[in-house]
N, C-alpha and C positions, 0 to 999 in steps of 0.2 A: 720025483725029486725036482724036475724042472718047474712044476707048478708051485711047489713050496718055495723055490728060490725066487720066482717072480713075485709071489705074495710077500715074501720077506723084503724084497727090494722096494716094492710099493709102500709097505708099512714104514720102512725107514725114510723114504722120501716124504711121506706125509708127516711123520713125526719130527723130521729135522726142520729147524727154522729156516726160512728163506734167506739166502745169502744176498747181501748187497742192497742197493736202493730199489725202490719201486720202479717199475717200467712205465714210462709215459704212454707207451702203446696200450697198456692195460686200461687206460681211461677212454680209449677210442677217440682221442682229440689230437689235432695237429698242434705243433708249436708255432702258431700263427700261420697265415696263408703263405703260399710259395712266393708271392710277390711282396712280402714284407721285407723291409730294408735289412732286417737281421740276416736274411738269406741272400742278400745281394753280393755278388762277387766283385771284389775291388782290385783284382790283379791288373786291370787295364786303366784304372783311374789315374788322372794326373797327380803329380806330387803337389802337396799344398805349398803355397809360397812361403809360409812360416815354418815349414817342417824342421829345418835345422834348429831354429830357436826353441821350438816346442821340445824336441828331443833333448837338447842341451839342458833345459830347465828341469827336465825329468831325471837327468843323470844318465848319460849314455853308458856308464860303466855298470849300471844295475842289471843284474841277470834276471831272466824270467823265472818266476817262482810259482809253482803250482800250490795254491792255497787250499788244497784238498788232497785226500789220499785215504789210505786204509788205517784202521786202528783208531787210537784216541790221542788227543793232545790236551794236557791239563784237564783231564776228566771228561772231555767231550769229543764228539766226532770231528774229523778234520774236513771242513768244507761247509757248504750251505745245504742242508737237507731239504727235501720236500716230501709231501705225501699225497696220495690219491684217495679221494673219498667218493662214496657212491652218490647217485643223484638224490637219494632221500636223506642225506646226512642232515642232522638237526642243526639249525642255525642258532647262533648265540650272540648276545650283544657284545660290542667292542667299543671301548671308550678311547678316544684319541687325544693326544697332546696337541697335535696340529690338525684339529678337526676341520678348519677352513680349507685345507688342501687334501683332505682324505675322503674317500668314498664311504658313505655311512653304512653301518651294519644293518641287520645282523649278518655275520659271516658263518659259513658251514665249517667251522674249525673244531675238530674233536678236542677233548680235554688232554689227550695224550699226544697231540701233534708235536713232532720233533722240532726242537729249537736249536738254532745255530749255536754251537759251543756247548750245548747241553743245558739242562734245566737250571743250573746254577751259574751259567756264564755271565760275564760282566761286559761283553762286547756288544756288537750290533744286534744280536738276538733276533735274526730274521726268522720268520715262519712263512712257509710257502705251501699252499694247498691247491691242488687241481681237483675240480669236481667233475666227475663223469656225467654224461647226459647233457648238462648245460654247457660244458666246456668253458667254464669260467676259472680264471686263475686269481686266487686271493693271496696277497702278499702283505705282511706286516713288518714294521721296523720297531725294534726295542719292545718285543712282545713279552707279556707276563700274564700268567693266570690271574683272573680277578673274579672270585666267586664262581658263578656258573658260566662266566664268559671270559673275555680277555681285555686287557688294556695295552695300548701301544702308542708309540710316538706318532706314527703315520701309517696309513694303509691305502691300498689301491686294488681295484678289481679290473681284470682284463678279460675281454672276450677273445679266446684263442682262435676264433674263426674270422676275426675282423682286424682291420688295420687302424682302428681309431687310436689316436694319441690323447694324452691328457691335456687339459686346458693349458694354454701358455702360462708359464710361471709356476705351475704346480709341481710339487715334489711327488714322489711315490714312496715305496719302501727303499728306494735307492736315491742318492743325491741328484742324479741326472733326470729324475722323473721317468725313468724307463723301467720295463719289467726286468726282474732279476733272472728268472728261470730261463728266459730266452738266451742269455749269454753264458749260462753255466755249461761246463764240460761234463757230460754224463758217460758213465762207463759203457752203457749199452751201445752208444753210437761209436765210441772208440773201438769196441769189440767187433763191430761190423766193418770197421776200416775207414769210416768217413764221417766227419763232422760237417754239416751243411749250413752252418751259421757262424756269425761273428762271436767272439769270446769277450766276456766282461773283464776289464782290467782297472786297477786303481792307480792313482798317481799321488805323489806326496803333496804337491800344491797345484791348485787349478786356478784358472782365470775366472773373473766374476762375470762370465757370460756362458752361453751354450750354443751349440750347433745342432741343426736338425739331424736326427729325430729327437734329441734331448729336449726337455721342456723346463729344466730348472738348473740353477747354478748354485754352487756353494764355495765360491772362490774368494781369493784375497786380492784380486786385481792383478794388473800387469799383463800387457799384451803379449809378452813372450811366454807366458804360462799356458799350458794346454787348456782349452775350454771343455766343458762337459759335452759328450757326444762326439768328440774327435775320433776319427778312425785311423788306426795305425796298421801298417802292412809290413810283413816280413819281406825283406828285399829278395829279389829273385836269385841273386848270386849266392845266397847262403846255402851251403851244402848240408842237407838234412839226412843224407843217406846212411851215415854211421850211427844214427840214434836208435835206441831201442824202439820196438814196435809202438808201444803206447805213446811215447814222446813224439815219434815221427808223425803219427796221425794228427796230433795236436798242432805240431809245427806246420803241417800242410794246410790245416785250416787257417792258421795265422797268415799264410801266404795267399790263400784264395779269398777268405772272408775277412780277415783282419781282427784287430782288437778294438773295442769300443771303450773309451774313457767313461766310466759310470759312477765313480765315487772317489773320495779322498781316502788315502791309506798309504801303504808302502808302495813305491813305484815299481811297476813290473809284476805285481801280484795278480794272477788270473784266477777267476772263480770256477768252482766245480762242485760236484755233488759227492759227498763221502760214500765210499763203497769198499767193502772188504776185499774186492777183487783187484783193486789198484795195486800196482807194483810201485811202491814208494821209491825204490832205487831208480827205476826207469823214469819216474816223474822228476826226480832230483836232477836228472841229466839235462832238463830244460834250462838249467842255470848256465849251461855253456853258451847259450844264446843271450846276448845283452841287448839293451835298448839301442845301442849303436847299429845293430843289424836291422833296425826298423826305419820306416819313413812315414810321415803323416801324409794322407791323401785327401784330395778335395772331393767331397761327396755331393757338392752342389749339382753336378749334372744328373744325379739320381733323383733329386727332389721333384715331386709333382705338386704336393700341397703341404703347407706347414702343419695342417691338422691331421694328416694321414701318414702312416708309415709305409704306404705303398711306394715302390720305386719305379722310376722310368726305365724301360728296357727289360722288364722282367719277362721271362719266357712264359708264353701262354699255353695252357693245356689245350690240345686239339679238342674241339667240341664233339661230343658223341653224335654220330650221324644216324638219325632215326631211319627206320625202314621206310622206303618209299615205294609207291606203286607205279610201275612203269606203264606208260601209255601204250594202248594197243597199237600195233603197227597199222598204218593206213593201208587199206586194200588197194592194189593197183587198178588201173582202169580196166573195165571189162573187155574181154576179147570178143570178137564177133561170134555170135551164136553160143557163147558160154555163159551159163547162169552164174549169179553171184555165189550161190552156195557151193558150186562145184569147184571153186578156185581156193586153194589153201596155200599160203606162202610157205616156202621151205623153212622148216624149223631150225633153230639155232641151238646146238648143244653146248652146255657150259664146258669150260676147259677142265682138264683133268685135275687141276689144283683146286677147283671150286667145290663148295659143299654139295654133296650128292643127295643129302636128305633135305627136302623142303620143310619150311616151318609148318608146324602142326595146324595152326590157326587158319591161314589162307588156304591150305589144301582141303579143309572141310567146308569152306564157304563156297556156295555157287557163284559163278560170275562168268564174264565173257571168256571164250576159249582163248583169245589172244592176250588177255591181261594176266599178269602175274606179279607177285610181290617180291621185291628184292630183299635180300638179306643184307648183312653189314657190308659185304663186298659187291653188292649189286649183281650177284650171279645166280639168283633163284631161277628155276625152270619148272615147267609143268611136268606132270607124270609122263613116263616114256610111252605108255600105250596111246594116248591121244596124239603124240608126235608121230608115232609109227603109222597110225591111221591117216594122219594128215599127209604123210609122204605117199602112201598108197593112193589116196584120193587125188593127190596132185598128179601122179603118174597117169592115173586113169583119165583125168580131165585132159591132160596134155595129149594122150593118145586119141581121145575122142575128137579133140580140136583138129589134130592133124588129119584124121580121116574125113572130118567134115570139110576142111579146106580143100583136100584133094577132090572130094566129090563136087564142090562148087566149081573148081577150075575145070573139071572134066565136063560138067554140064554147061559151062559158059555163063553161069549166073554171076551177079554182082552182089556185093554186100548190101545189107538193108540200107534204105535211105536214111540219111541223117547220121550215119556213122563215119564214113570216110569218103563222102562224095567230094569230087574235085571242085575247085573254085575258090574265090577269095573269101567266101563266107566262112569256110572251115579250114582255111590254110593254116599250117603249123606255125607260120611266122606271126600270127596274131588274128584278131577278130576285126572284121570290117566295121567301119563306123556305123553306129546305130543298130548293130546286130548283136545277138546274144552270143555268149562264149560257147564254144564247142568242146566236146570231150577231147582231151589231148591224145596224141598218138599213143598206142598201147606200148607198155614197156616189154622188154625181153622177158618172157616167163622164166628164164633160167636165173634171173637176177633178183635178189631180194632188195627192196627199197631201203635206203639208209635209215637206221633207227634214230628217232629224235633224241636229243639230249635228255638226260635224267635229272630231274630237279633234286637239289640237295646233295649232289655229288661233288660239287666244287669245294676244294679246301680253302678256308679263309686264312 
């Protein structure tokens, strides 16, 4: 019975349609690098000098509206959808109305790619496609099927692994010349409890200029109007504790990463991906927060280059430390009457927390007895048997030395010439002028000489 139940459950899971939007993780691609300005925290940035004027022109009484959700509105999904296609997706031609500011085709857009608002929509009709393998993002504005391909107002291609911006003055599928997908709220990230990027927002009227990282404007003039690319931040004093879970995660992102003015439309409308798992009632609660609860911030301190979306102060991932080979310990000076092969330094055993199993490769390769290959923590060690033999040989050598020295003292003999003869030539304080250096005084055989520093172990 259990087997039948499992088979039935698997059959239902396979037969049932997948709920919600595609997962970006299924493409194996990042949503731009970690040092991309979309991922820049703005909670500590200074307030923009024109913040008050910008917010007033937008309408401080306007509530935040989630322009996405579950279900349909006027026959189409609520939000801006996207799709993920395989690396081998066929490319088709695309004709552009603004070809001079569009990346030329062909684009790997399938004939059934979802369109914003549905196939019969009369709005912006965005089409967003992520291609696995190449990790390219293809975005169209005002997209329509055209024979075996598509026609659109404008189009842009983005490398999701790079920070390259569009040429200055160029539009994209968005008025600000920015990628759309980077600023959309996706259910998968809200479900995990954290959005790690800024959110796209529209304003009723905008200034005829733009701020980095935007590359294009679509404004009507007026210095008091917000420019494209302006970053807005939810004020720290706004209490978000009483909001539903989905709304609270979105509000926290507005406080940490902010909103980016990306297009003209209704003020305070934020972008997101339609998904049947959205709780529309919870998203509607965002309207309790108005634009009066925001402030514009100055992103100039983040800018490194006008042509790059990389931001100053981005956390750097610690570089992987390759395995390094530790130098062999230098043998101490020879003791009187003791051959080089009879002296073995005291072995060092790794701490209890270190890896006990050495790497397979170095263990099979012949090499000097004192050389060993470090692992990631620099705690590699030779096999235990050679270490035990070294201890035994060291004890035997020490015993033989003691017996030999006793015999020498008993017989009244002196050490061999050239070892420790008295006089200025071999004094410990230095070498007499014009003379060769002598062997230094022998170290205490109970002490192991300090180990030289390991290359590659310093953190940058």
